[in-house]
All heavy atoms as an XYZ file, in Angstrom:
798
protein
N       0.988     22.687     -1.837
C      -0.074     23.109     -0.963
C      -0.414     24.576     -1.191
O      -1.516     24.997     -0.916
C       0.329     22.883      0.485
C      -0.771     23.180      1.418
S      -1.000     21.845      2.523
C      -1.403     22.758      3.960
N       0.517     25.346     -1.696
C       0.250     26.753     -1.933
C      -0.816     26.936     -3.008
O      -1.482     27.966     -3.044
C       1.540     27.463     -2.339
N      -0.978     25.958     -3.869
C      -1.959     26.082     -4.939
C      -3.375     25.848     -4.429
O      -4.342     26.179     -5.106
C      -1.657     25.070     -6.044
O      -1.841     23.758     -5.551
N      -3.524     25.281     -3.240
C      -4.843     24.990     -2.709
C      -5.298     23.583     -3.016
O      -6.363     23.168     -2.581
N      -4.493     22.845     -3.787
C      -4.844     21.477     -4.134
C      -4.020     20.510     -3.299
O      -2.853     20.742     -3.007
C      -4.617     21.207     -5.622
C      -5.586     21.950     -6.503
C      -5.204     23.111     -7.152
C      -6.883     21.493     -6.656
C      -6.097     23.807     -7.942
C      -7.786     22.180     -7.447
C      -7.387     23.338     -8.083
O      -8.280     24.019     -8.855
N      -4.621     19.401     -2.941
C      -3.926     18.388     -2.176
C      -3.088     17.491     -3.065
O      -2.962     17.715     -4.276
N      -2.540     16.465     -2.466
C      -1.659     15.559     -3.207
C      -2.403     14.782     -4.277
O      -1.843     14.422     -5.303
C      -1.003     14.575     -2.239
C      -0.030     15.191     -1.245
C       0.429     14.141     -0.245
C       1.158     15.784     -1.966
N      -3.670     14.495     -4.055
C      -4.445     13.691     -5.004
C      -5.335     14.537     -5.899
O      -6.255     14.019     -6.513
C      -5.293     12.665     -4.244
C      -4.424     11.703     -3.466
O      -3.362     11.319     -3.934
N      -4.868     11.338     -2.283
N      -5.084     15.835     -5.951
C      -5.834     16.686     -6.859
C      -7.043     17.352     -6.244
O      -7.568     18.305     -6.786
N      -7.509     16.882     -5.104
C      -8.644     17.501     -4.447
C      -8.201     18.689     -3.615
O      -7.071     19.157     -3.719
N      -9.093     19.195     -2.781
C      -8.704     20.310     -1.915
C      -7.666     19.857     -0.886
O      -7.608     18.686     -0.514
C     -10.006     20.724     -1.242
C     -10.909     19.564     -1.374
C     -10.490     18.823     -2.595
N      -6.842     20.779     -0.437
C      -5.806     20.435      0.534
C      -6.439     20.093      1.875
O      -7.605     20.400      2.137
C      -4.829     21.602      0.697
O      -5.486     22.696      1.313
N      -5.664     19.495      2.756
C      -6.199     19.041      4.041
C      -6.601     20.209      4.926
O      -7.450     20.069      5.797
C      -5.192     18.155      4.749
C      -3.902     18.840      5.096
C      -2.912     17.875      5.718
N      -1.577     18.407      5.680
C      -1.072     19.214      6.600
N      -1.792     19.543      7.636
N       0.142     19.677      6.481
N      -6.019     21.391      4.721
C      -6.327     22.552      5.559
C      -7.353     23.485      4.916
O      -7.676     24.536      5.491
C      -5.042     23.320      5.861
S      -3.848     22.352      6.787
N      -7.869     23.113      3.773
C      -8.810     23.988      3.075
C     -10.071     24.275      3.891
O     -10.512     25.433      3.930
C      -9.174     23.397      1.712
C     -10.039     24.297      0.878
C      -9.548     25.493      0.395
C     -11.345     23.944      0.589
C     -10.336     26.327     -0.371
C     -12.145     24.766     -0.177
C     -11.645     25.969     -0.661
N     -10.661     23.305      4.594
C     -11.838     23.640      5.404
C     -11.531     24.662      6.512
O     -12.352     25.544      6.792
C     -12.253     22.306      6.026
C     -11.651     21.265      5.155
C     -10.414     21.870      4.586
N     -10.351     24.587      7.099
C      -9.964     25.560      8.122
C      -9.787     26.940      7.508
O     -10.132     27.960      8.114
C      -8.674     25.121      8.821
C      -8.827     23.853      9.602
C      -8.322     22.663      9.120
C      -9.485     23.844     10.820
C      -8.458     21.494      9.831
C      -9.628     22.679     11.545
C      -9.121     21.503     11.051
N      -9.234     26.972      6.300
C      -9.073     28.246      5.595
C     -10.438     28.858      5.279
O     -10.623     30.058      5.433
C      -8.276     28.032      4.311
C      -8.198     29.251      3.450
C      -8.769     29.445      2.242
C      -7.501     30.466      3.753
N      -8.490     30.694      1.769
C      -7.710     31.345      2.674
C      -6.738     30.892      4.833
C      -7.173     32.629      2.653
C      -6.202     32.175      4.796
C      -6.417     33.026      3.721
N     -11.398     28.035      4.872
C     -12.738     28.546      4.593
C     -13.384     29.110      5.850
O     -14.034     30.160      5.806
C     -13.614     27.434      4.017
C     -13.330     27.144      2.572
C     -14.279     26.102      2.018
O     -14.581     25.114      2.678
N     -14.749     26.323      0.804
N     -13.215     28.427      6.984
C     -13.762     28.932      8.238
C     -13.141     30.277      8.603
O     -13.828     31.199      9.044
C     -13.522     27.938      9.383
C     -14.348     26.683      9.253
O     -15.341     26.690      8.481
O     -14.011     25.683      9.923
N     -11.822     30.388      8.435
C     -11.125     31.625      8.754
C     -11.593     32.755      7.848
O     -11.886     33.862      8.317
C      -9.618     31.429      8.616
C      -8.741     32.639      8.923
C      -8.927     33.082     10.365
C      -7.293     32.319      8.642
N     -11.712     32.481      6.561
C     -12.176     33.503      5.637
C     -13.605     33.929      5.944
O     -13.930     35.116      5.925
C     -12.089     32.974      4.198
C     -11.252     33.853      3.307
C      -9.937     33.178      3.093
C     -11.956     34.073      2.022
N     -14.465     32.950      6.261
C     -15.844     33.270      6.617
C     -15.917     34.133      7.866
O     -16.719     35.072      7.940
N     -15.077     33.847      8.824
C     -15.040     34.644     10.044
C     -14.613     36.074      9.737
O     -15.192     37.032     10.244
C     -14.097     34.009     11.060
S     -14.025     34.867     12.631
N     -13.581     36.230      8.880
C     -13.131     37.571      8.519
C     -14.206     38.329      7.741
O     -14.361     39.534      7.907
C     -11.847     37.507      7.697
C     -10.594     37.322      8.519
C      -9.501     36.653      8.003
C     -10.492     37.820      9.807
C      -8.349     36.482      8.742
C      -9.356     37.652     10.566
C      -8.283     36.984     10.030
O      -7.148     36.822     10.771
N     -14.951     37.645      6.888
C     -16.000     38.305      6.110
C     -17.115     38.789      7.039
O     -17.603     39.915      6.927
C     -16.555     37.356      5.028
C     -17.835     37.891      4.427
C     -15.512     37.123      3.944
N     -17.513     37.933      7.988
C     -18.594     38.290      8.895
C     -18.176     39.402      9.854
O     -18.933     40.345     10.097
C     -19.059     37.054      9.691
C     -19.727     36.062      8.735
C     -20.005     37.427     10.810
C     -20.014     34.720      9.356
N     -16.958     39.325     10.379
C     -16.513     40.267     11.403
C     -15.542     41.306     10.865
O     -14.864     41.975     11.651
C     -15.829     39.501     12.547
C     -16.758     38.505     13.179
O     -17.880     38.824     13.518
N     -16.293     37.281     13.329
N     -15.454     41.482      9.574
C     -14.469     42.377      8.981
C     -14.707     43.844      9.254
O     -13.767     44.618      9.374
N     -15.936     44.277      9.386
C     -16.232     45.692      9.582
C     -16.007     46.178     11.000
O     -16.093     47.377     11.264
N     -15.684     45.293     11.912
C     -15.558     45.682     13.313
C     -14.130     46.053     13.694
O     -13.849     46.315     14.860
C     -16.057     44.538     14.209
C     -17.509     44.187     13.956
C     -17.948     42.980     14.765
O     -17.282     42.649     15.751
O     -18.956     42.378     14.392
N     -13.196     46.052     12.767
C     -11.810     46.426     13.047
C     -11.088     45.377     13.864
O     -11.177     44.182     13.585
N     -10.350     45.832     14.880
C      -9.567     44.908     15.709
C     -10.450     43.964     16.504
O     -10.055     42.844     16.799
C      -8.667     45.696     16.667
C      -7.501     46.353     15.946
O      -7.176     45.894     14.837
O      -6.921     47.311     16.502
N     -11.620     44.420     16.881
C     -12.542     43.552     17.637
C     -12.972     42.351     16.796
O     -13.110     41.246     17.297
C     -13.772     44.361     18.072
C     -14.619     43.679     19.098
C     -13.896     43.479     20.432
O     -13.082     44.326     20.808
O     -14.162     42.443     21.065
N     -13.165     42.561     15.497
C     -13.529     41.468     14.607
C     -12.404     40.465     14.443
O     -12.631     39.262     14.370
N     -11.157     40.975     14.402
C     -10.003     40.074     14.284
C      -9.847     39.221     15.542
O      -9.458     38.062     15.467
C      -8.731     40.878     14.039
C      -8.650     41.476     12.658
C      -7.342     42.200     12.461
C      -7.267     42.811     11.072
N      -6.014     43.528     10.847
N     -10.137     39.796     16.701
C     -10.035     39.040     17.949
C     -11.044     37.900     17.983
O     -10.773     36.853     18.551
C     -10.246     39.961     19.149
C      -9.095     40.898     19.393
C      -9.337     41.779     20.592
C      -8.196     42.765     20.782
N      -8.450     43.682     21.899
N     -12.201     38.111     17.362
C     -13.204     37.048     17.310
C     -12.749     35.886     16.430
O     -13.213     34.760     16.601
C     -14.535     37.593     16.778
C     -15.247     38.511     17.725
C     -16.548     38.990     17.131
C     -17.251     39.964     18.059
N     -18.494     40.476     17.459
N     -11.841     36.166     15.508
C     -11.381     35.145     14.568
C     -10.107     34.435     15.027
O      -9.587     33.585     14.299
C     -11.153     35.761     13.192
S     -12.662     36.410     12.452
N      -9.591     34.763     16.203
C      -8.357     34.124     16.677
C      -8.468     32.603     16.796
O      -7.534     31.893     16.404
C      -7.916     34.729     18.003
C      -7.135     36.036     17.891
C      -6.781     36.558     19.272
C      -5.886     35.861     17.061
N      -9.580     32.043     17.310
C      -9.659     30.573     17.354
C      -9.590     29.922     15.966
O      -8.923     28.898     15.793
C     -11.006     30.297     18.020
C     -11.297     31.522     18.809
C     -10.700     32.646     18.026
N     -10.222     30.539     14.985
C     -10.181     29.999     13.618
C      -8.771     30.115     13.047
O      -8.291     29.203     12.359
C     -11.184     30.734     12.728
N      -8.087     31.216     13.356
C      -6.711     31.392     12.887
C      -5.787     30.367     13.540
O      -4.920     29.795     12.876
C      -6.236     32.816     13.197
C      -4.801     33.147     12.807
C      -4.613     33.028     11.305
C      -4.420     34.527     13.297
N      -5.977     30.099     14.830
C      -5.170     29.091     15.518
C      -5.392     27.702     14.921
O      -4.442     26.944     14.757
C      -5.500     29.077     17.011
C      -4.925     30.229     17.777
C      -5.247     30.144     19.257
O      -5.745     29.082     19.715
O      -5.015     31.139     19.947
N      -6.649     27.387     14.611
C      -6.946     26.083     14.008
C      -6.258     25.938     12.646
O      -5.680     24.894     12.344
C      -8.448     25.893     13.841
C      -9.163     25.682     15.149
O      -8.482     25.381     16.159
O     -10.400     25.813     15.170
N      -6.313     26.980     11.843
C      -5.697     26.932     10.518
C      -4.185     26.819     10.629
O      -3.556     26.002      9.942
C      -6.078     28.180      9.717
C      -5.462     28.233      8.346
C      -5.748     27.264      7.389
C      -4.574     29.248      8.006
C      -5.172     27.300      6.135
C      -3.996     29.290      6.752
C      -4.297     28.319      5.815
O      -3.727     28.358      4.584
N      -3.585     27.595     11.532
C      -2.135     27.542     11.720
C      -1.700     26.173     12.231
O      -0.677     25.635     11.808
C      -1.684     28.642     12.695
O      -2.173     29.901     12.227
C      -0.175     28.709     12.802
N      -2.485     25.596     13.143
C      -2.165     24.260     13.659
C      -2.258     23.220     12.552
O      -1.434     22.306     12.469
C      -3.111     23.895     14.805
C      -2.943     22.494     15.328
C      -1.582     22.208     15.936
O      -0.880     23.134     16.337
O      -1.219     21.017     15.998
N      -3.224     23.355     11.674
C      -3.355     22.422     10.557
C      -2.139     22.510      9.642
O      -1.641     21.494      9.162
C      -4.625     22.718      9.772
S      -4.869     21.619      8.372
N      -1.638     23.710      9.425
C      -0.485     23.882      8.540
C       0.813     23.397      9.158
O       1.604     22.710      8.519
C      -0.325     25.361      8.164
C      -1.338     25.950      7.207
C      -1.075     27.440      7.040
C      -1.298     25.266      5.864
N       1.052     23.757     10.443
C       2.377     23.566     11.030
C       2.453     22.519     12.140
O       3.550     22.119     12.514
C       2.896     24.897     11.575
C       2.921     25.980     10.549
N       3.793     25.974      9.479
C       2.168     27.098     10.402
C       3.577     27.042      8.731
N       2.600     27.748      9.266
N       1.340     22.113     12.707
C       1.286     21.104     13.781
C       2.123     21.489     15.000
O       2.688     20.630     15.667
C       1.739     19.730     13.272
C       0.955     19.220     12.122
N      -0.330     18.761     12.259
C       1.270     19.106     10.808
C      -0.774     18.375     11.074
N       0.170     18.587     10.190
N       2.213     22.777     15.317
C       3.073     23.211     16.421
C       2.586     22.691     17.769
O       3.395     22.229     18.581
C       3.163     24.743     16.468
O       1.843     25.286     16.422
C       3.960     25.273     15.300
N       1.305     22.755     18.033
C       0.776     22.278     19.315
C       0.949     20.761     19.439
O       1.263     20.252     20.512
C      -0.696     22.639     19.464
C      -0.950     24.123     19.613
C      -2.424     24.407     19.740
C      -2.713     25.884     19.802
N      -4.160     26.152     19.866
N       0.763     20.060     18.353
C       0.924     18.609     18.361
C       2.372     18.219     18.645
O       2.642     17.284     19.403
C       0.490     18.041     17.010
C       0.577     16.546     16.919
C       0.174     16.022     15.553
O      -0.193     16.824     14.676
O       0.228     14.799     15.367
N       3.309     18.951     18.069
C       4.727     18.668     18.284
C       5.112     18.929     19.730
O       5.816     18.130     20.354
C       5.586     19.491     17.307
C       5.371     18.991     15.874
C       7.059     19.451     17.683
C       5.946     19.891     14.815
N       4.638     20.042     20.294
C       4.923     20.362     21.693
C       4.350     19.283     22.601
O       5.007     18.824     23.544
C       4.364     21.756     22.057
C       4.387     21.982     23.555
C       5.143     22.842     21.344
N       3.138     18.840     22.322
C       2.506     17.800     23.122
C       3.294     16.483     23.047
O       3.498     15.807     24.058
C       1.071     17.584     22.616
C       0.120     17.094     23.648
C      -1.318     17.058     23.144
N      -1.685     18.240     22.385
C      -2.252     18.233     21.186
N      -2.556     17.102     20.606
N      -2.558     19.352     20.568
N       3.772     16.144     21.876
C       4.547     14.911     21.710
C       5.874     14.996     22.455
O       6.297     14.022     23.090
C       4.792     14.642     20.227
N       6.528     16.166     22.401
C       7.794     16.326     23.121
C       7.589     16.236     24.626
O       8.408     15.654     25.337
C       8.453     17.652     22.741
C       9.058     17.631     21.358
C       9.757     18.921     21.035
C      10.358     18.858     19.636
N      11.050     20.080     19.279
N       6.506     16.819     25.137
C       6.214     16.730     26.565
C       5.949     15.288     26.974
O       6.388     14.838     28.028
C       5.011     17.591     26.920
C       5.312     19.060     26.956
C       4.111     19.846     27.381
N       4.376     21.269     27.311
C       3.448     22.196     27.274
N       2.173     21.843     27.308
N       3.771     23.456     27.218
N       5.240     14.562     26.147
C       4.953     13.164     26.439
C       6.236     12.333     26.440
O       6.424     11.484     27.317
C       3.961     12.609     25.415
C       3.473     11.188     25.622
C       2.713     11.088     26.941
C       2.596     10.763     24.479
N       7.116     12.577     25.482
C       8.391     11.867     25.447
C       9.228     12.173     26.683
O       9.844     11.279     27.265
C       9.178     12.254     24.195
C       8.651     11.645     22.933
C       9.406     12.131     21.714
O      10.159     13.104     21.774
N       9.188     11.460     20.590
N       9.255     13.439     27.095
C      10.027     13.817     28.279
C       9.459     13.152     29.523
O      10.215     12.655     30.376
C      10.033     15.331     28.438
N       8.136     13.107     29.636
C       7.515     12.453     30.787
C       7.803     10.959     30.783
O       8.060     10.362     31.843
C       6.008     12.706     30.773
N       7.795     10.347     29.618
C       8.086      8.920     29.514
C       9.528      8.629     29.915
O       9.796      7.689     30.656
C       7.818      8.440     28.084
C       8.076      6.969     27.885
C       7.204      6.024     28.400
C       9.194      6.523     27.201
C       7.434      4.673     28.234
C       9.437      5.187     27.020
C       8.553      4.261     27.544
O       8.794      2.933     27.372
N      10.466      9.457     29.441
C      11.873      9.262     29.809
C      12.090      9.458     31.301
O      12.860      8.735     31.930
C      12.747     10.231     29.022
C      12.896      9.857     27.582
C      13.922     10.733     26.883
N      13.919     10.447     25.469
C      13.632     11.339     24.534
N      13.361     12.577     24.856
N      13.642     10.994     23.258
N      11.402     10.449     31.868
C      11.530     10.706     33.305
C      10.993      9.518     34.097
O      11.603      9.083     35.076
C      10.776     11.976     33.672
C      10.916     12.380     35.106
C      10.175     13.665     35.390
C      10.260     14.028     36.858
N       9.494     15.238     37.162
N       9.859      8.972     33.682
C       9.282      7.821     34.367
C      10.183      6.598     34.219
O      10.343      5.821     35.163
C       7.892      7.521     33.811
N      10.781      6.431     33.060
C      11.687      5.310     32.835
C      12.924      5.416     33.718
O      13.414      4.424     34.246
C      12.103      5.273     31.367
C      11.837      3.975     30.694
C      12.308      3.976     29.244
O      13.048      4.878     28.822
O      11.909      3.048     28.536
N      13.426      6.636     33.883
C      14.630      6.843     34.689
C      14.342      6.654     36.176
O      15.217      6.209     36.926
C      15.191      8.232     34.443
N      13.147      6.957     36.610
C      12.837      6.852     38.035
C      12.547      5.413     38.463
O      12.633      5.099     39.635
C      11.659      7.755     38.389
O      10.498      7.327     37.728
N      12.198      4.554     37.528
C      11.943      3.143     37.832
C      12.866      2.277     36.990
O      12.511      1.854     35.899
C      10.483      2.769     37.526
C       9.499      3.519     38.360
C       8.704      4.502     37.798
C       9.362      3.251     39.704
C       7.793      5.194     38.563
C       8.452      3.933     40.481
C       7.666      4.919     39.914
N      14.076      1.979     37.493
C      14.988      1.151     36.700
C      14.447     -0.263     36.536
O      13.645     -0.734     37.333
C      16.280      1.165     37.512
C      15.862      1.523     38.888
C      14.621      2.350     38.771
N      14.910     -0.909     35.484
C      14.442     -2.269     35.197
C      14.889     -3.225     36.294
O      15.996     -3.125     36.816
C      15.004     -2.730     33.860
C      14.396     -2.009     32.710
C      14.893     -2.455     31.374
N      15.655     -3.674     31.353
C      16.465     -4.001     30.370
N      16.616     -3.192     29.360
N      17.125     -5.136     30.388
N      14.015     -4.166     36.621
C      14.337     -5.148     37.652
C      15.378     -6.152     37.171
O      16.279     -6.534     37.899
C      13.080     -5.890     38.074
C      12.065     -5.014     38.766
C      10.779     -5.756     39.050
O      10.712     -6.969     38.790
O       9.832     -5.119     39.527
N      15.249     -6.601     35.959
C      16.135     -7.640     35.424
C      17.186     -7.063     34.497
O      17.592     -7.701     33.534
C      15.313     -8.697     34.678
C      14.316     -9.369     35.589
O      14.553     -9.490     36.776
N      13.195     -9.781     35.036
N      17.616     -5.851     34.764
C      18.600     -5.220     33.890
C      19.927     -5.958     33.996
O      20.353     -6.326     35.090
C      18.788     -3.765     34.279
N      20.592     -6.218     32.878
C      21.879     -6.920     32.935
C      22.945     -6.035     33.563
O      22.918     -4.810     33.434
C      22.197     -7.197     31.469
C      21.400     -6.218     30.704
C      20.187     -5.921     31.520
N      23.888     -6.654     34.239
C      24.994     -5.928     34.849
C      26.033     -5.602     33.781
O      26.035     -6.189     32.697
C      25.597     -6.765     35.961
C      24.614     -7.021     37.082
C      25.223     -7.884     38.138
C      24.173     -8.111     39.211
N      24.429     -9.267     40.021
N      26.926     -4.691     34.119
C      27.923     -4.234     33.149
C      28.799     -5.378     32.662
O      29.103     -5.486     31.468
C      28.777     -3.135     33.760
N      29.196     -6.275     33.565
C      30.068     -7.379     33.133
C      29.325     -8.368     32.240
O      29.910     -8.974     31.359
C      30.703     -8.090     34.333
C      29.721     -8.639     35.357
C      29.381     -7.642     36.449
O      29.873     -6.513     36.412
O      28.590     -8.007     37.313
N      28.025     -8.507     32.441
C      27.238     -9.384     31.568
C      27.135     -8.805     30.164
O      27.166     -9.537     29.183
C      25.849     -9.601     32.148
C      25.823    -10.406     33.434
C      24.448    -10.448     34.048
O      23.537     -9.758     33.556
O      24.278    -11.177     35.029
N      27.002     -7.509     30.097
C      26.914     -6.857     28.793
C      28.272     -6.916     28.096
O      28.369     -7.177     26.907
C      26.464     -5.396     28.949
C      25.039     -5.351     29.468
C      26.570     -4.647     27.632
C      24.555     -3.974     29.823
N      29.323     -6.698     28.874
C      30.657     -6.628     28.299
C      31.068     -7.951     27.658
O      31.588     -7.993     26.558
C      31.650     -6.243     29.400
C      32.860     -5.544     28.863
C      33.771     -5.018     29.961
N      33.106     -4.029     30.796
C      32.997     -4.125     32.128
N      33.500     -5.141     32.776
N      32.385     -3.188     32.811
N      30.834     -9.069     28.339
C      31.338    -10.321     27.789
C      30.321    -11.040     26.910
O      30.683    -11.907     26.154
C      31.826    -11.249     28.897
C      30.724    -11.778     29.779
O      29.555    -11.728     29.450
N      31.114    -12.290     30.930
N      29.072    -10.709     27.009
C      28.023    -11.308     26.182
C      28.044    -12.832     26.225
O      27.595    -13.501     25.313
C      28.133    -10.847     24.726
C      27.940     -9.356     24.477
C      28.204     -9.026     23.024
C      26.539     -8.916     24.871
N      28.614    -13.343     27.293
C      28.656    -14.785     27.441
C      29.703    -15.456     26.586
O      29.708    -16.666     26.440
N      30.610    -14.678     25.986
C      31.604    -15.261     25.096
C      32.989    -15.336     25.730
O      33.734    -16.262     25.471
C      31.697    -14.444     23.805
C      30.413    -14.367     22.979
C      30.609    -13.452     21.803
C      29.997    -15.744     22.530
N      33.365    -14.367     26.528
C      34.688    -14.363     27.129
C      34.728    -15.347     28.292
O      33.767    -15.505     29.029
C      35.049    -12.958     27.620
C      35.139    -11.898     26.533
C      35.432    -10.553     27.145
C      36.196    -12.252     25.521
N      35.833    -15.977     28.457
C      35.983    -16.952     29.523
C      35.356    -18.292     29.183
O      35.211    -19.162     30.025
N      34.978    -18.503     27.955
C      34.338    -19.746     27.521
C      35.119    -20.358     26.367
O      34.550    -20.936     25.466
C      32.895    -19.466     27.076
C      32.070    -18.661     28.030
C      31.231    -19.547     28.878
C      30.375    -18.656     29.770
N      29.479    -19.321     30.574
N      36.448    -20.180     26.395
C      37.259    -20.659     25.290
C      37.164    -22.173     25.116
O      37.159    -22.678     23.991
C      38.730    -20.263     25.493
C      39.026    -18.787     25.310
C      38.716    -17.951     26.546
O      38.524    -18.527     27.637
O      38.641    -16.734     26.408
N      37.075    -22.896     26.242
C      37.000    -24.352     26.157
C      35.721    -24.807     25.449
O      35.745    -25.698     24.604
C      37.061    -24.986     27.554
C      38.378    -24.789     28.283
C      38.454    -23.424     28.954
O      37.379    -22.853     29.269
O      39.561    -22.923     29.144
N      34.633    -24.156     25.786
C      33.362    -24.517     25.139
C      33.406    -24.169     23.657
O      32.869    -24.901     22.819
C      32.203    -23.802     25.825
C      31.943    -24.303     27.240
C      30.819    -23.548     27.919
O      29.987    -22.950     27.204
O      30.785    -23.569     29.148
N      34.029    -23.038     23.334
C      34.148    -22.648     21.931
C      34.965    -23.672     21.150
O      34.631    -24.008     20.005
C      34.779    -21.262     21.805
O      33.988    -20.297     22.436
N      36.072    -24.143     21.773
C      36.908    -25.154     21.097
C      36.144    -26.433     20.859
O      36.283    -27.077     19.818
C      38.167    -25.420     21.918
C      39.164    -24.284     21.889
C      40.360    -24.608     22.756
C      41.299    -23.413     22.820
N      42.430    -23.644     23.737
N      35.325    -26.824     21.831
C      34.516    -28.051     21.685
C      33.549    -27.897     20.508
O      33.390    -28.818     19.698
C      33.755    -28.340     22.958
C      34.595    -28.811     24.109
C      33.736    -29.025     25.312
C      34.577    -29.313     26.552
N      33.754    -29.423     27.756
N      32.911    -26.750     20.453
C      31.936    -26.538     19.374
C      32.641    -26.487     18.035
O      32.211    -27.106     17.047
C      31.128    -25.239     19.621
C      30.289    -24.872     18.408
C      30.250    -25.389     20.849
N      33.753    -25.745     17.951
C      34.478    -25.619     16.696
C      35.157    -26.935     16.314
O      35.298    -27.240     15.126
C      35.499    -24.487     16.775
C      34.922    -23.081     16.881
C      36.029    -22.080     17.109
C      34.116    -22.731     15.648
N      35.577    -27.706     17.315
C      36.215    -28.986     17.031
C      35.260    -30.016     16.470
O      35.636    -30.880     15.685
N      34.010    -29.918     16.844
C      33.028    -30.886     16.354
C      32.561    -30.596     14.934
O      31.928    -31.425     14.319
C      31.829    -30.930     17.316
O      31.144    -29.697     17.296
N      32.876    -29.404     14.426
C      32.462    -29.067     13.063
C      33.389    -29.652     12.114
O      33.920    -30.100     11.437
C      32.410    -27.541     12.875
C      31.351    -26.839     13.693
C      31.463    -25.332     13.485
C      29.961    -27.269     13.259
């Protein structure tokens, strides 16, 4: 990506954002710090395209909200601990013998 070319030989996925940022700097370059402040939205867009930081934060917040909602509403038909522990196999030796005996 440092070369400016994408995986398939064309321009990289962030190249249009880079062009916008460069155009903003060219237009507002003579104004000093005031010109740089005008280009902050373009810089944020380019940085987001490169690193996806805002997208990652949004996904983590969504996951946390989903886990919180899941924890606050337990499942209605959740199996009990003893059901999970025996999986329907313990205490059924006679049935197992019948099945194995018929083979």
